[in-house]
N, C-alpha and C positions, 0 to 999 in steps of 0.2 A: 516529587521524584527527582533525585539528583542525577544529573547527566554524568556519565563516566568520561574521563579525560581521553581514554584511548579510542573511543568510538566517535569522536567529532567528525572524522573524515570518512566514516563508513558509508557504503552504498547499500541500501536495503532493497532487496528484490521481493516484491509482494505479488503473489498470484491469488486470483479469486475467480469465482464463477457467479454469474448473475442471470436473471430471467431473460433479459434482453439488453441491447446496447444502450437504450435510454436510461434504464436503471443503473447500468454500470457507470456511465458517464456522470450521472447525477451523484452517485455515491462517491466517486473519485473527486469530483469538484468540491463537494461538501467537506470531505475529510481533509483535503489539502488546505482548504480555507481555514478549517478549525485548528489545524496543527502547525501551520507555518512551514510545512515541508516544501522542498524544491523538487519539482518533477524533472527527472533526467530523460525518461522515456515512458511511453505508454503504448501498448499494443492490445488490440481486441481481436479475437477470432471467434467466429460462430462455429459451435459444435452441436449439431442437431438442433435442439430446442433452446440451448443456453449459450451464453457468451462467456468465453474464457479470457480473462484479462491479466496482463503483466505490467507492473509498474516498477520503475527504478527511482528511488527517492534518496535525496540527500538532505542535509541540514536537520537531521533527527538523531537522537541517541538511540541505541538499541532498545531501551525500555520504551521510549516514545513510539518507535516503529511498531513494537509488539502491541501497544495499546491502540495504535491506529488500525492495525489489522483486526484486532478484536472488535473495535467499533464498526469497521467496514463489514465484517461478517454478520453483525447484529442488525444491519439495515434491512428494511423490507425489500424483498426481491433479490437479495444477495444470499447465495447458498453456502458460502464458506470462503475463508481467506487464510493465507499463511504467509510468513515472511522469513527470508533468509538474510543474514547479515554478512557483508563482505567488508572486512576490516583492513584498512591500509595504514600501516605505521610508517611514519617518516624516518 
């Protein structure tokens, strides 16, 4: 997968839901280690029986961020994930 030149400085905002905080943290840790992404911020909020997470990632192309969200969503205990791309052009 070729990285696009224009998205090198993108910030990717990924949201996901998971069964609990332990599942959420393990999934985030494993995906960041696998993809070489830089974590700008992480927040976790408990909503009834699930955890809602938000990540801000850098050092990824848009395509790699989408692939990361797909892998995150496929992990056991993760109910779904999506990503938005915030592109900054110098």
